[in-house]
mmCIF file of the N, C-alpha and C atoms, coordinates in Angstrom:
data_MODEL
# 
_entry.id   MODEL 
# 
loop_
_atom_site.group_PDB 
_atom_site.id 
_atom_site.type_symbol 
_atom_site.label_atom_id 
_atom_site.label_alt_id 
_atom_site.label_comp_id 
_atom_site.label_asym_id 
_atom_site.label_entity_id 
_atom_site.label_seq_id 
_atom_site.pdbx_PDB_ins_code 
_atom_site.Cartn_x 
_atom_site.Cartn_y 
_atom_site.Cartn_z 
_atom_site.occupancy 
_atom_site.B_iso_or_equiv 
_atom_site.pdbx_formal_charge 
_atom_site.auth_seq_id 
_atom_site.auth_comp_id 
_atom_site.auth_asym_id 
_atom_site.auth_atom_id 
_atom_site.pdbx_PDB_model_num 
ATOM 1   N N  . MET A 1 1  ? 0.066   7.423   -2.794  1.00 0.00 ? 1  MET A N  1 
ATOM 2   C CA . MET A 1 1  ? -0.592  6.366   -2.759  1.00 0.00 ? 1  MET A CA 1 
ATOM 3   C C  . MET A 1 1  ? -0.548  5.375   -1.196  1.00 0.00 ? 1  MET A C  1 
ATOM 4   N N  . LYS A 1 2  ? -1.224  4.713   -0.941  1.00 0.00 ? 2  LYS A N  1 
ATOM 5   C CA . LYS A 1 2  ? -1.379  4.021   -0.058  1.00 0.00 ? 2  LYS A CA 1 
ATOM 6   C C  . LYS A 1 2  ? -1.643  2.611   -0.254  1.00 0.00 ? 2  LYS A C  1 
ATOM 7   N N  . VAL A 1 3  ? -0.694  1.685   0.404   1.00 0.00 ? 3  VAL A N  1 
ATOM 8   C CA . VAL A 1 3  ? -0.387  -0.095  0.192   1.00 0.00 ? 3  VAL A CA 1 
ATOM 9   C C  . VAL A 1 3  ? -0.499  -0.324  1.462   1.00 0.00 ? 3  VAL A C  1 
ATOM 10  N N  . LYS A 1 4  ? -1.407  -1.596  1.252   1.00 0.00 ? 4  LYS A N  1 
ATOM 11  C CA . LYS A 1 4  ? -1.468  -2.396  2.717   1.00 0.00 ? 4  LYS A CA 1 
ATOM 12  C C  . LYS A 1 4  ? -0.672  -4.159  2.226   1.00 0.00 ? 4  LYS A C  1 
ATOM 13  N N  . LEU A 1 5  ? -0.735  -4.898  3.437   1.00 0.00 ? 5  LEU A N  1 
ATOM 14  C CA . LEU A 1 5  ? -0.131  -5.945  2.954   1.00 0.00 ? 5  LEU A CA 1 
ATOM 15  C C  . LEU A 1 5  ? -1.220  -6.727  2.739   1.00 0.00 ? 5  LEU A C  1 
ATOM 16  N N  . LYS A 1 6  ? -1.053  -8.518  1.017   1.00 0.00 ? 6  LYS A N  1 
ATOM 17  C CA . LYS A 1 6  ? -2.616  -8.584  0.915   1.00 0.00 ? 6  LYS A CA 1 
ATOM 18  C C  . LYS A 1 6  ? -3.107  -9.943  2.096   1.00 0.00 ? 6  LYS A C  1 
ATOM 19  N N  . ASP A 1 7  ? -1.547  -10.034 2.257   1.00 0.00 ? 7  ASP A N  1 
ATOM 20  C CA . ASP A 1 7  ? -1.584  -11.532 3.165   1.00 0.00 ? 7  ASP A CA 1 
ATOM 21  C C  . ASP A 1 7  ? -0.952  -11.479 4.568   1.00 0.00 ? 7  ASP A C  1 
ATOM 22  N N  . ASN A 1 8  ? -1.154  -11.529 5.785   1.00 0.00 ? 8  ASN A N  1 
ATOM 23  C CA . ASN A 1 8  ? -0.329  -11.767 7.043   1.00 0.00 ? 8  ASN A CA 1 
ATOM 24  C C  . ASN A 1 8  ? 0.625   -12.477 6.807   1.00 0.00 ? 8  ASN A C  1 
ATOM 25  N N  . LYS A 1 9  ? 0.223   -13.729 6.821   1.00 0.00 ? 9  LYS A N  1 
ATOM 26  C CA . LYS A 1 9  ? 1.097   -14.537 6.389   1.00 0.00 ? 9  LYS A CA 1 
ATOM 27  C C  . LYS A 1 9  ? 2.330   -14.770 5.929   1.00 0.00 ? 9  LYS A C  1 
ATOM 28  N N  . LYS A 1 10 ? 2.036   -13.756 4.438   1.00 0.00 ? 10 LYS A N  1 
ATOM 29  C CA . LYS A 1 10 ? 3.098   -13.672 3.525   1.00 0.00 ? 10 LYS A CA 1 
ATOM 30  C C  . LYS A 1 10 ? 3.397   -12.596 3.936   1.00 0.00 ? 10 LYS A C  1 
ATOM 31  N N  . PRO A 1 11 ? 4.816   -12.237 4.622   1.00 0.00 ? 11 PRO A N  1 
ATOM 32  C CA . PRO A 1 11 ? 5.112   -10.675 4.770   1.00 0.00 ? 11 PRO A CA 1 
ATOM 33  C C  . PRO A 1 11 ? 6.611   -10.318 3.440   1.00 0.00 ? 11 PRO A C  1 
ATOM 34  N N  . ILE A 1 12 ? 6.532   -9.011  3.181   1.00 0.00 ? 12 ILE A N  1 
ATOM 35  C CA . ILE A 1 12 ? 7.984   -8.988  2.490   1.00 0.00 ? 12 ILE A CA 1 
ATOM 36  C C  . ILE A 1 12 ? 9.130   -9.376  2.939   1.00 0.00 ? 12 ILE A C  1 
ATOM 37  N N  . THR A 1 13 ? 9.671   -10.200 1.903   1.00 0.00 ? 13 THR A N  1 
ATOM 38  C CA . THR A 1 13 ? 11.071  -10.304 2.658   1.00 0.00 ? 13 THR A CA 1 
ATOM 39  C C  . THR A 1 13 ? 12.256  -9.477  1.818   1.00 0.00 ? 13 THR A C  1 
ATOM 40  N N  . ASP A 1 14 ? 11.696  -9.674  0.479   1.00 0.00 ? 14 ASP A N  1 
ATOM 41  C CA . ASP A 1 14 ? 13.097  -8.865  -0.999  1.00 0.00 ? 14 ASP A CA 1 
ATOM 42  C C  . ASP A 1 14 ? 12.736  -7.616  -0.513  1.00 0.00 ? 14 ASP A C  1 
ATOM 43  N N  . MET A 1 15 ? 14.088  -7.099  -1.188  1.00 0.00 ? 15 MET A N  1 
ATOM 44  C CA . MET A 1 15 ? 14.256  -5.567  -1.000  1.00 0.00 ? 15 MET A CA 1 
ATOM 45  C C  . MET A 1 15 ? 13.242  -4.706  -2.214  1.00 0.00 ? 15 MET A C  1 
ATOM 46  N N  . PHE A 1 16 ? 12.353  -4.522  -1.925  1.00 0.00 ? 16 PHE A N  1 
ATOM 47  C CA . PHE A 1 16 ? 11.870  -3.790  -2.968  1.00 0.00 ? 16 PHE A CA 1 
ATOM 48  C C  . PHE A 1 16 ? 11.740  -2.001  -2.761  1.00 0.00 ? 16 PHE A C  1 
ATOM 49  N N  . CYS A 1 17 ? 11.856  -1.606  -3.868  1.00 0.00 ? 17 CYS A N  1 
ATOM 50  C CA . CYS A 1 17 ? 12.047  -0.092  -3.173  1.00 0.00 ? 17 CYS A CA 1 
ATOM 51  C C  . CYS A 1 17 ? 10.600  0.654   -3.495  1.00 0.00 ? 17 CYS A C  1 
ATOM 52  N N  . PHE A 1 18 ? 9.921   1.189   -2.342  1.00 0.00 ? 18 PHE A N  1 
ATOM 53  C CA . PHE A 1 18 ? 8.806   1.844   -2.585  1.00 0.00 ? 18 PHE A CA 1 
ATOM 54  C C  . PHE A 1 18 ? 9.019   3.165   -2.731  1.00 0.00 ? 18 PHE A C  1 
ATOM 55  N N  . THR A 1 19 ? 9.900   4.003   -2.338  1.00 0.00 ? 19 THR A N  1 
ATOM 56  C CA . THR A 1 19 ? 10.503  5.239   -2.709  1.00 0.00 ? 19 THR A CA 1 
ATOM 57  C C  . THR A 1 19 ? 10.827  5.870   -4.225  1.00 0.00 ? 19 THR A C  1 
ATOM 58  N N  . ASN A 1 20 ? 10.821  6.942   -4.253  1.00 0.00 ? 20 ASN A N  1 
ATOM 59  C CA . ASN A 1 20 ? 11.703  7.501   -5.514  1.00 0.00 ? 20 ASN A CA 1 
ATOM 60  C C  . ASN A 1 20 ? 13.484  7.558   -4.866  1.00 0.00 ? 20 ASN A C  1 
ATOM 61  N N  . LYS A 1 21 ? 13.584  7.717   -3.493  1.00 0.00 ? 21 LYS A N  1 
ATOM 62  C CA . LYS A 1 21 ? 15.059  7.638   -3.119  1.00 0.00 ? 21 LYS A CA 1 
ATOM 63  C C  . LYS A 1 21 ? 15.745  6.879   -3.102  1.00 0.00 ? 21 LYS A C  1 
ATOM 64  N N  . GLY A 1 22 ? 14.773  5.555   -2.821  1.00 0.00 ? 22 GLY A N  1 
ATOM 65  C CA . GLY A 1 22 ? 15.786  4.321   -2.210  1.00 0.00 ? 22 GLY A CA 1 
ATOM 66  C C  . GLY A 1 22 ? 15.091  3.138   -1.648  1.00 0.00 ? 22 GLY A C  1 
ATOM 67  N N  . TYR A 1 23 ? 15.721  2.051   -1.422  1.00 0.00 ? 23 TYR A N  1 
ATOM 68  C CA . TYR A 1 23 ? 15.792  1.164   -0.242  1.00 0.00 ? 23 TYR A CA 1 
ATOM 69  C C  . TYR A 1 23 ? 15.578  1.713   0.984   1.00 0.00 ? 23 TYR A C  1 
ATOM 70  N N  . CYS A 1 24 ? 14.174  1.494   1.507   1.00 0.00 ? 24 CYS A N  1 
ATOM 71  C CA . CYS A 1 24 ? 13.534  2.307   3.308   1.00 0.00 ? 24 CYS A CA 1 
ATOM 72  C C  . CYS A 1 24 ? 13.356  0.794   3.586   1.00 0.00 ? 24 CYS A C  1 
ATOM 73  N N  . SER A 1 25 ? 14.092  0.296   4.869   1.00 0.00 ? 25 SER A N  1 
ATOM 74  C CA . SER A 1 25 ? 13.360  -0.849  5.951   1.00 0.00 ? 25 SER A CA 1 
ATOM 75  C C  . SER A 1 25 ? 12.953  -0.589  6.195   1.00 0.00 ? 25 SER A C  1 
ATOM 76  N N  . THR A 1 26 ? 12.422  0.862   7.192   1.00 0.00 ? 26 THR A N  1 
ATOM 77  C CA . THR A 1 26 ? 11.231  1.354   7.857   1.00 0.00 ? 26 THR A CA 1 
ATOM 78  C C  . THR A 1 26 ? 9.759   1.281   7.562   1.00 0.00 ? 26 THR A C  1 
ATOM 79  N N  . THR A 1 27 ? 10.369  1.392   5.679   1.00 0.00 ? 27 THR A N  1 
ATOM 80  C CA . THR A 1 27 ? 8.693   1.092   5.135   1.00 0.00 ? 27 THR A CA 1 
ATOM 81  C C  . THR A 1 27 ? 8.129   -0.436  5.234   1.00 0.00 ? 27 THR A C  1 
ATOM 82  N N  . ILE A 1 28 ? 9.321   -1.320  4.883   1.00 0.00 ? 28 ILE A N  1 
ATOM 83  C CA . ILE A 1 28 ? 9.098   -2.692  4.624   1.00 0.00 ? 28 ILE A CA 1 
ATOM 84  C C  . ILE A 1 28 ? 8.113   -2.794  6.302   1.00 0.00 ? 28 ILE A C  1 
ATOM 85  N N  . GLU A 1 29 ? 8.953   -2.762  7.324   1.00 0.00 ? 29 GLU A N  1 
ATOM 86  C CA . GLU A 1 29 ? 8.739   -3.219  8.854   1.00 0.00 ? 29 GLU A CA 1 
ATOM 87  C C  . GLU A 1 29 ? 7.601   -2.712  8.713   1.00 0.00 ? 29 GLU A C  1 
ATOM 88  N N  . LYS A 1 30 ? 6.985   -1.545  8.442   1.00 0.00 ? 30 LYS A N  1 
ATOM 89  C CA . LYS A 1 30 ? 5.666   -0.969  8.484   1.00 0.00 ? 30 LYS A CA 1 
ATOM 90  C C  . LYS A 1 30 ? 4.307   -1.641  7.549   1.00 0.00 ? 30 LYS A C  1 
ATOM 91  N N  . ILE A 1 31 ? 5.062   -1.843  6.632   1.00 0.00 ? 31 ILE A N  1 
ATOM 92  C CA . ILE A 1 31 ? 4.006   -2.651  5.693   1.00 0.00 ? 31 ILE A CA 1 
ATOM 93  C C  . ILE A 1 31 ? 3.827   -4.155  6.155   1.00 0.00 ? 31 ILE A C  1 
ATOM 94  N N  . ASN A 1 32 ? 4.636   -4.875  6.250   1.00 0.00 ? 32 ASN A N  1 
ATOM 95  C CA . ASN A 1 32 ? 4.731   -6.198  7.663   1.00 0.00 ? 32 ASN A CA 1 
ATOM 96  C C  . ASN A 1 32 ? 3.926   -6.145  8.645   1.00 0.00 ? 32 ASN A C  1 
ATOM 97  N N  . SER A 1 33 ? 3.861   -4.593  9.452   1.00 0.00 ? 33 SER A N  1 
ATOM 98  C CA . SER A 1 33 ? 3.258   -5.031  10.739  1.00 0.00 ? 33 SER A CA 1 
ATOM 99  C C  . SER A 1 33 ? 1.909   -4.884  9.792   1.00 0.00 ? 33 SER A C  1 
ATOM 100 N N  . GLY A 1 34 ? 1.203   -4.723  9.078   1.00 0.00 ? 34 GLY A N  1 
ATOM 101 C CA . GLY A 1 34 ? -0.148  -4.292  8.625   1.00 0.00 ? 34 GLY A CA 1 
ATOM 102 C C  . GLY A 1 34 ? -0.911  -3.171  8.785   1.00 0.00 ? 34 GLY A C  1 
ATOM 103 N N  . ASN A 1 35 ? 0.001   -2.288  8.905   1.00 0.00 ? 35 ASN A N  1 
ATOM 104 C CA . ASN A 1 35 ? -0.266  -0.484  8.847   1.00 0.00 ? 35 ASN A CA 1 
ATOM 105 C C  . ASN A 1 35 ? -0.725  -0.263  7.189   1.00 0.00 ? 35 ASN A C  1 
ATOM 106 N N  . LEU A 1 36 ? -1.392  0.577   6.986   1.00 0.00 ? 36 LEU A N  1 
ATOM 107 C CA . LEU A 1 36 ? -1.185  1.273   5.946   1.00 0.00 ? 36 LEU A CA 1 
ATOM 108 C C  . LEU A 1 36 ? 0.144   2.237   5.597   1.00 0.00 ? 36 LEU A C  1 
ATOM 109 N N  . VAL A 1 37 ? 0.230   2.183   4.507   1.00 0.00 ? 37 VAL A N  1 
ATOM 110 C CA . VAL A 1 37 ? 1.603   3.191   4.371   1.00 0.00 ? 37 VAL A CA 1 
ATOM 111 C C  . VAL A 1 37 ? 1.444   3.704   3.284   1.00 0.00 ? 37 VAL A C  1 
ATOM 112 N N  . ASP A 1 38 ? 2.057   5.277   3.021   1.00 0.00 ? 38 ASP A N  1 
ATOM 113 C CA . ASP A 1 38 ? 2.405   6.110   2.279   1.00 0.00 ? 38 ASP A CA 1 
ATOM 114 C C  . ASP A 1 38 ? 3.412   6.018   1.651   1.00 0.00 ? 38 ASP A C  1 
ATOM 115 N N  . VAL A 1 39 ? 3.679   5.721   0.281   1.00 0.00 ? 39 VAL A N  1 
ATOM 116 C CA . VAL A 1 39 ? 4.486   5.016   -0.667  1.00 0.00 ? 39 VAL A CA 1 
ATOM 117 C C  . VAL A 1 39 ? 4.460   6.040   -1.952  1.00 0.00 ? 39 VAL A C  1 
ATOM 118 N N  . GLU A 1 40 ? 5.578   6.465   -2.809  1.00 0.00 ? 40 GLU A N  1 
ATOM 119 C CA . GLU A 1 40 ? 5.493   7.124   -3.812  1.00 0.00 ? 40 GLU A CA 1 
ATOM 120 C C  . GLU A 1 40 ? 5.210   5.756   -5.088  1.00 0.00 ? 40 GLU A C  1 
ATOM 121 N N  . ARG A 1 41 ? 5.648   4.996   -5.001  1.00 0.00 ? 41 ARG A N  1 
ATOM 122 C CA . ARG A 1 41 ? 5.934   4.126   -6.354  1.00 0.00 ? 41 ARG A CA 1 
ATOM 123 C C  . ARG A 1 41 ? 5.210   2.416   -5.487  1.00 0.00 ? 41 ARG A C  1 
ATOM 124 N N  . ILE A 1 42 ? 4.918   2.337   -6.369  1.00 0.00 ? 42 ILE A N  1 
ATOM 125 C CA . ILE A 1 42 ? 4.778   0.066   -6.350  1.00 0.00 ? 42 ILE A CA 1 
ATOM 126 C C  . ILE A 1 42 ? 5.690   0.070   -7.039  1.00 0.00 ? 42 ILE A C  1 
ATOM 127 N N  . PRO A 1 43 ? 6.733   -1.590  -6.741  1.00 0.00 ? 43 PRO A N  1 
ATOM 128 C CA . PRO A 1 43 ? 6.925   -2.219  -7.853  1.00 0.00 ? 43 PRO A CA 1 
ATOM 129 C C  . PRO A 1 43 ? 6.610   -3.280  -7.996  1.00 0.00 ? 43 PRO A C  1 
ATOM 130 N N  . LYS A 1 44 ? 6.368   -3.552  -9.733  1.00 0.00 ? 44 LYS A N  1 
ATOM 131 C CA . LYS A 1 44 ? 5.153   -4.359  -10.290 1.00 0.00 ? 44 LYS A CA 1 
ATOM 132 C C  . LYS A 1 44 ? 5.752   -6.122  -9.332  1.00 0.00 ? 44 LYS A C  1 
ATOM 133 N N  . SER A 1 45 ? 7.256   -6.228  -9.120  1.00 0.00 ? 45 SER A N  1 
ATOM 134 C CA . SER A 1 45 ? 7.292   -7.525  -8.550  1.00 0.00 ? 45 SER A CA 1 
ATOM 135 C C  . SER A 1 45 ? 6.844   -7.289  -6.954  1.00 0.00 ? 45 SER A C  1 
ATOM 136 N N  . ALA A 1 46 ? 6.564   -6.255  -6.273  1.00 0.00 ? 46 ALA A N  1 
ATOM 137 C CA . ALA A 1 46 ? 5.767   -6.534  -5.024  1.00 0.00 ? 46 ALA A CA 1 
ATOM 138 C C  . ALA A 1 46 ? 4.163   -6.444  -5.192  1.00 0.00 ? 46 ALA A C  1 
ATOM 139 N N  . LEU A 1 47 ? 3.776   -6.522  -6.208  1.00 0.00 ? 47 LEU A N  1 
ATOM 140 C CA . LEU A 1 47 ? 2.188   -6.890  -6.557  1.00 0.00 ? 47 LEU A CA 1 
ATOM 141 C C  . LEU A 1 47 ? 1.620   -7.951  -5.977  1.00 0.00 ? 47 LEU A C  1 
ATOM 142 N N  . GLU A 1 48 ? 2.283   -8.922  -6.008  1.00 0.00 ? 48 GLU A N  1 
ATOM 143 C CA . GLU A 1 48 ? 1.951   -10.241 -5.309  1.00 0.00 ? 48 GLU A CA 1 
ATOM 144 C C  . GLU A 1 48 ? 1.977   -10.309 -3.314  1.00 0.00 ? 48 GLU A C  1 
ATOM 145 N N  . TYR A 1 49 ? 2.343   -8.909  -3.242  1.00 0.00 ? 49 TYR A N  1 
ATOM 146 C CA . TYR A 1 49 ? 2.766   -8.874  -1.995  1.00 0.00 ? 49 TYR A CA 1 
ATOM 147 C C  . TYR A 1 49 ? 1.524   -7.726  -1.243  1.00 0.00 ? 49 TYR A C  1 
ATOM 148 N N  . VAL A 1 50 ? 1.353   -6.739  -2.002  1.00 0.00 ? 50 VAL A N  1 
ATOM 149 C CA . VAL A 1 50 ? 0.841   -5.627  -1.204  1.00 0.00 ? 50 VAL A CA 1 
ATOM 150 C C  . VAL A 1 50 ? -0.058  -5.029  -2.314  1.00 0.00 ? 50 VAL A C  1 
ATOM 151 N N  . GLU A 1 51 ? -1.224  -4.312  -1.924  1.00 0.00 ? 51 GLU A N  1 
ATOM 152 C CA . GLU A 1 51 ? -2.313  -3.900  -2.710  1.00 0.00 ? 51 GLU A CA 1 
ATOM 153 C C  . GLU A 1 51 ? -2.650  -2.030  -2.263  1.00 0.00 ? 51 GLU A C  1 
ATOM 154 N N  . GLU A 1 52 ? -3.069  -1.770  -3.609  1.00 0.00 ? 52 GLU A N  1 
ATOM 155 C CA . GLU A 1 52 ? -2.998  -0.371  -3.343  1.00 0.00 ? 52 GLU A CA 1 
ATOM 156 C C  . GLU A 1 52 ? -4.242  0.111   -2.824  1.00 0.00 ? 52 GLU A C  1 
ATOM 157 N N  . VAL A 1 53 ? -4.626  1.035   -1.648  1.00 0.00 ? 53 VAL A N  1 
ATOM 158 C CA . VAL A 1 53 ? -5.506  0.936   -0.941  1.00 0.00 ? 53 VAL A CA 1 
ATOM 159 C C  . VAL A 1 53 ? -6.577  2.494   -1.786  1.00 0.00 ? 53 VAL A C  1 
ATOM 160 N N  . LYS A 1 54 ? -7.171  2.229   -2.240  1.00 0.00 ? 54 LYS A N  1 
ATOM 161 C CA . LYS A 1 54 ? -8.276  3.603   -3.096  1.00 0.00 ? 54 LYS A CA 1 
ATOM 162 C C  . LYS A 1 54 ? -9.100  4.590   -1.822  1.00 0.00 ? 54 LYS A C  1 
ATOM 163 N N  . LYS A 1 55 ? -9.347  5.713   -2.268  1.00 0.00 ? 55 LYS A N  1 
ATOM 164 C CA . LYS A 1 55 ? -10.043 6.132   -1.026  1.00 0.00 ? 55 LYS A CA 1 
ATOM 165 C C  . LYS A 1 55 ? -11.513 5.862   -1.757  1.00 0.00 ? 55 LYS A C  1 
ATOM 166 N N  . GLU A 1 56 ? -12.706 6.120   -0.820  1.00 0.00 ? 56 GLU A N  1 
ATOM 167 C CA . GLU A 1 56 ? -13.867 5.977   -1.097  1.00 0.00 ? 56 GLU A CA 1 
ATOM 168 C C  . GLU A 1 56 ? -14.616 6.994   -1.395  1.00 0.00 ? 56 GLU A C  1 
ATOM 169 N N  . ILE A 1 57 ? -15.493 6.797   -2.291  1.00 0.00 ? 57 ILE A N  1 
ATOM 170 C CA . ILE A 1 57 ? -15.892 7.935   -2.870  1.00 0.00 ? 57 ILE A CA 1 
ATOM 171 C C  . ILE A 1 57 ? -17.635 8.150   -2.624  1.00 0.00 ? 57 ILE A C  1 
ATOM 172 N N  . LYS A 1 58 ? -17.945 8.565   -1.744  1.00 0.00 ? 58 LYS A N  1 
ATOM 173 C CA . LYS A 1 58 ? -19.698 8.783   -1.101  1.00 0.00 ? 58 LYS A CA 1 
ATOM 174 C C  . LYS A 1 58 ? -20.523 9.434   -1.807  1.00 0.00 ? 58 LYS A C  1 
ATOM 175 N N  . ILE A 1 59 ? -21.310 8.802   -3.186  1.00 0.00 ? 59 ILE A N  1 
ATOM 176 C CA . ILE A 1 59 ? -22.001 9.560   -3.395  1.00 0.00 ? 59 ILE A CA 1 
ATOM 177 C C  . ILE A 1 59 ? -23.486 9.762   -3.092  1.00 0.00 ? 59 ILE A C  1 
ATOM 178 N N  . THR A 1 60 ? -23.757 10.863  -2.928  1.00 0.00 ? 60 THR A N  1 
ATOM 179 C CA . THR A 1 60 ? -25.182 11.663  -2.086  1.00 0.00 ? 60 THR A CA 1 
ATOM 180 C C  . THR A 1 60 ? -25.989 12.168  -3.453  1.00 0.00 ? 60 THR A C  1 
ATOM 181 N N  . LYS A 1 61 ? -27.144 11.838  -2.972  1.00 0.00 ? 61 LYS A N  1 
ATOM 182 C CA . LYS A 1 61 ? -28.222 12.696  -3.920  1.00 0.00 ? 61 LYS A CA 1 
ATOM 183 C C  . LYS A 1 61 ? -28.787 13.813  -2.649  1.00 0.00 ? 61 LYS A C  1 
ATOM 184 N N  . LYS A 1 62 ? -28.958 14.743  -3.951  1.00 0.00 ? 62 LYS A N  1 
ATOM 185 C CA . LYS A 1 62 ? -29.873 15.755  -3.361  1.00 0.00 ? 62 LYS A CA 1 
ATOM 186 C C  . LYS A 1 62 ? -31.325 15.573  -3.274  1.00 0.00 ? 62 LYS A C  1 
ATOM 187 N N  . LYS A 1 63 ? -32.024 16.212  -1.982  1.00 0.00 ? 63 LYS A N  1 
ATOM 188 C CA . LYS A 1 63 ? -33.496 16.005  -2.474  1.00 0.00 ? 63 LYS A CA 1 
ATOM 189 C C  . LYS A 1 63 ? -33.835 16.512  -3.110  1.00 0.00 ? 63 LYS A C  1 
ATOM 190 N N  . GLY A 1 64 ? -35.159 15.646  -3.779  1.00 0.00 ? 64 GLY A N  1 
ATOM 191 C CA . GLY A 1 64 ? -35.866 16.645  -4.936  1.00 0.00 ? 64 GLY A CA 1 
ATOM 192 C C  . GLY A 1 64 ? -35.441 15.970  -6.084  1.00 0.00 ? 64 GLY A C  1 
ATOM 193 N N  . GLU A 1 65 ? -34.199 14.765  -6.282  1.00 0.00 ? 65 GLU A N  1 
ATOM 194 C CA . GLU A 1 65 ? -33.861 14.292  -7.538  1.00 0.00 ? 65 GLU A CA 1 
ATOM 195 C C  . GLU A 1 65 ? -34.501 12.963  -7.358  1.00 0.00 ? 65 GLU A C  1 
# 
């Protein structure tokens, strides 16, 4: 899943673990820089800082319907 920072004025300062391997400081730095980051999980306590970016699905109608 991909996440992004909710508010650039409120960066992540705590040590949240977004991977199953453990804490990764580069992941936190990427999120704080405003990039979309691919993570394995989102800790509940980190939900005030980040939000999951879901893929948009386009629905198209066929001609004649």
